[in-house]
N, C-alpha and C positions, 0 to 999 in steps of 0.2 A: 531450497532457497534459504538465504541468510538475510538479515537486516541490511546488509551492504549491498544487496542485489536490487536496488531500488528500481532499476528500469524493468527487470524481469518481474518484479513483484506488480509494478504498474500495469504491465501487459496482462498479467493474470487477472488483476482486479478489473481492468477494462472489459476482459473477455466475460467475466463472471457477472459483472454489474453494468451492462451496457447502457442502461437508462439512467444511471447515476451521475449526477455532475459533482466531480471531485472537490470543486470549490465550496460545496455545501456541508462537507463532512466535518465533523468535530474529530480531533485526533484520538479520542478515546474509542470512537466507533471505528475509525480507520485502523487502529491498532488490533482491535478484535477481528476485523475482517481479515487482516493479513494473517493473524494467528490461525485462522480457519481455513486458509488456502491449502489445497492439495499440494504437496511438495515442499510446503514451508516447514522448516525444522531448525528453529533457533530459539534461544532463551529469551522470553519476554523481558528480562532484566537487562538485556543488552540494547533495548529500545529507548530512544529519547525523542524529544521534540525535534531535533535537527534531522534525525533519520525519517520520522513521519512527514516532515516538510518535504524532504527530498523525494519520498514516495508520492506525495500528493502533486508535487511539481511534475514529476516524470508522467504521472497519470494525466495531468492536464494537457502535456504535451501529445500524449497519445490520443486524447479526445479531439485535438485539433486536425 
C-alpha cells in the first residue's frame, strides 16, 4: 500500500482497530498506525495533512 491508497488503508485500519472512532484520532497517531500496517510500504515524507484527512474520511465511511 502507498499513501494514495486511502480506501485500502482505511479498510486495514478499521479491521485492525475495530473499537476506535477515527474522528478522535490525531494525525500524528494516525500516521504512525498507517506506517505500522502490514503491507504498507511508502516513504513517510510523502505523507501530508491532506492524505491523512483522506484516510480519516475513508475510515469514517467504513465505520458507517
